[in-house]
N, C-alpha and C positions, 0 to 999 in steps of 0.2 A: 334709493329705493330699498324696500325691505326684502329680506329672505323669509320665505313663507313655506311652512311644511303643512300639507293637507293630506289627511287620510281618507281612504275610500273614494278614490277619484276615477274609478272605472266607468261610472255613469252617474246620471242624476245630479243631485246637488253638488257632490264633490267634483264631478267633471266640470260643471258650469262654474264653480268657484275657482278652480284652477285657471280656467280661461279668463275669468274676470280679473283676477290678480295679475296674470301675465300681460293681458292687454292694457292694464294700467301701468305697466312698466316694472312690476315687482318680479323678482326671481322666485319661481315656484318649484318646490320639490314635491312632486305629486306621487303619492304612494298608493299601491293597491296590492291585493293578494296575488294576482296573476296578470302581469302586464302583457304576456304573450297572447292570452285569451282576449284581452281588451286593448287593441292597439290604436283605437281611434284618437285618444288624447295625444299620443306621441305623433301620430300622422297629422293631426290638426296643428300641433305646435310646429312641426317641420314646414308645413305648407304656409303658415302665417309668420314663420320666423319668430316664434314666441320664446321667451326665456323660461322654458319648462323642462325640468329634468324628471323623467319618470323612473321610478325604481320599485322593486318588490319589497313589500312589508306586510306581514300578517300581524294585526294588532292583538290577536289571541296568543301570540308566542312571545315569551320574554326575550329569547335570543334574537328573534327576528326584529323586534322593536329596538333592542339595544344595539344590534349591529347596523341596522339601517340608519338610525339617528346618529350614531357615531360617525358613519361615513359622511352624512350630510354636514355635520359639525366640522369634520376634517376639511371638507371642500369649501364650505361657506364661512367658517370661522364662528358663526353664531346663527341662531334662528330667532328672528324677530317676532314672528307670528306663528302660532300653532293653531290649526283648525282641526278639531276632532270631529270628523264627519262620519267615519265608518260606522255602519249600523246594520242590523238585521231586524226583520219584523217577527212578531209572534202572534198567532191567531188560533184561539181554541180555549175551551173552558179549563179551569184549574184542574178538574177531575181528569179530563181526557188528555191534556197535553203532557207528554212524558217529562219526567223530572230532568232528563238529559237535555230536552229542548229548553226548559227554563234556564239551565246552567249555561247552555250555548248562547242564549240571548244576553244573559248578564255578562258573560265572558267578553263578548264583542262590545256591547253598548256601554257597559260600565267599566269593567276591568281593562278593556282595550284603550279607552280614553285615559284611564289612570296610569297605565304603563307609559304612554307617550308623555303625559304630564310629568311624571317622576323622572323620565329620562332627560327632559328639556329644562326643568325648573332650575337646576343648579346654576347653569350659565345665565339664565335670565335674572336670577336673584343676585348673582355676583356683579352683573352689569347694571343692575337696578333699572332694567328696561325690558319690555316685552308685552305681548298680548296673547292671551289664550282664549279661543272662542270655541265653545262646546255646542254642537248642534243637538239640541234636545227635540222637543215637540210640545204641542199643547197637551199631549198625553203625559208630559212630565208634571202636569198639575191637575189632570183629570184622569180618574181611573174608572174604567167600565168594561164589562165583558163584551166581546170575547178577547179583548186586547190586553187582558190583565198582565200577562207575562211581559209584554212590551212596555206597558205603563210602569210596571215595577222597576224595570231597568232604567227608564227615563227619570222616574222619581229619584232613584239613587244617583243618577248623573247630576240632577239639579241640586241635590243636597251636597254632593261633592263640590260642585261649582260654587255654591254659596259660601261654604266653609273656606274653600281655597281663596275666594276673593277677599275674605277677611284676613287671611294670612299674608297675601301677596301685595296688597296695597301699601303695606309698610315698605316694600322694596320697589315701589313704582311699577309693578307689573299688573296690567289690567286683565280682568277675567269677565267674560260675557257669555250669556246663554242665549242662543237663538231658538225660538219656539215656533216652528212652522205649523200652520194648519194643514189642511189637505192640499197637497201639491201633486201635480201630474208627474209621478215618477213610476219606475217599474215596481218599486215596493208597494206603492199605493194601488197599482193595477192588480197586483196579486191579491189584495184584500177584497176586490170586487168579484172575485171568482166564487161561484156557488160552493158552499162548504159541503163536506161529507155529512152523512146522516148523523144527527146528534140530538139527544134529548133536550139540549139547551138551545132555545130559539134565538138567542142573541146573535149567533153566528150568521143566520140567514138575514136578520135585520141589518146587521152592519155591512154585509155584502151589498144589500140594496142601497144603503146610505152612501157607500163609496161609489157605487155605480152611478148614482144620481149626481153626486158632488163632482165626480171626475169629468162630467160633461162640460163643466165650466171652470175647472180648477186651473190655477195659474201654473206656468212652467217653472222648473227648478231655477232658472236664471233669476227669478225674483228673489229667491233666498240668497243666491250668490251675490247679488247686488247689495243686499243688506249686510252680509258678512264683510264684504269689501268696505262698505261705508263705516262699519264699526271699527275696523282695523285702522282706517285712514283718519277718522274723525277725532280720535283721542278721547272718546266718551268713556265715562266711568259707569254709565248705566248698566245694571246687571242683566236684566231680562229684556228680550226684544221679540215680542210676538210678530210673526210675518205671515202675510196673506190675508185676503179679505175676510176669511172666516175665523181667523185665529182669536182675535179679541172677542167676537161674538160667542165663540165656543167657551172661552174662559169666563165671560160674564154669565153665560147660561148656567155654568156650574156654580159660580159664586153666589148667584141669586137664590140658590136652593139650599135648604138644610141638608145635612148628610142623609137624614132619613128620607127626605123627599127625593133625593138623587137615587138612593137605593130603590125606592118604590118605582121610580120612572124606568130604571133598567130592568126591574122585575116584571113590570106591567106588560100590557099588550102592545102590539105594534102600532095600532091606530093612535093610542095615547102618546107613544114615543114620537111618532112622526108628526103629530099635531103640535107637540112642543117644539120640535125641530123647525117646523114650518113657521111657527110664531117667531122663532129666533131669526129666521131668514128675512121676515117681514119688517124687522126693526131697523 
């Protein structure tokens, strides 16, 4: 069985991914910023007698990542699978969202993954074995307001992953990108909240879109199952859209010219939701 390190396991996709790997018999090193605040994973592991070791790691910190991964490598000897799941959302117009917020989103969603990758790659390269799975989003290939800050971080993660895959296949290390659509997580639920007053109407539009989509959105366990499948299957496929709306969203964007996509996001709500409804009907 593999030794698996997963970031961002306090809840949502990371939490379910840790359980999925452990229930399949793999030894999971589940990391999160504050294990004391989020004890449910450790409690579940104890109740089910699962091979999960929960530890503190803040992907925003060089020292935290270095120390936590060094401790795992000392105990496990090697890390066979790295799942970069830790992430934060960003919601707001480019004008109104503070620069510090843009930096914080990029720090976690992009540099956080990069820190973990750089800490783990040497032992994978030397062993000529390993798998790195980066949890992106359909937002990693679609950019639209008011999620521009989040999309930018996921576009960066996708570029990193694609380039990394080109480097690491030489050393028999697999790299995969998981691209969920709208999944019923705490992060998605925050996006359905009514926005503060803004001259940019896209915030209200997207809150309504998420509110509607979350009425039938799949649970994070769906994404966890895909991540486990990627790790166990040996696939070299790079991108893996997940969820009933993931491919439709991607096809929606790819069917439009850049200018048509900009016009759709600039236009009125009725036109936007009519286009979205047509997508759902396909």
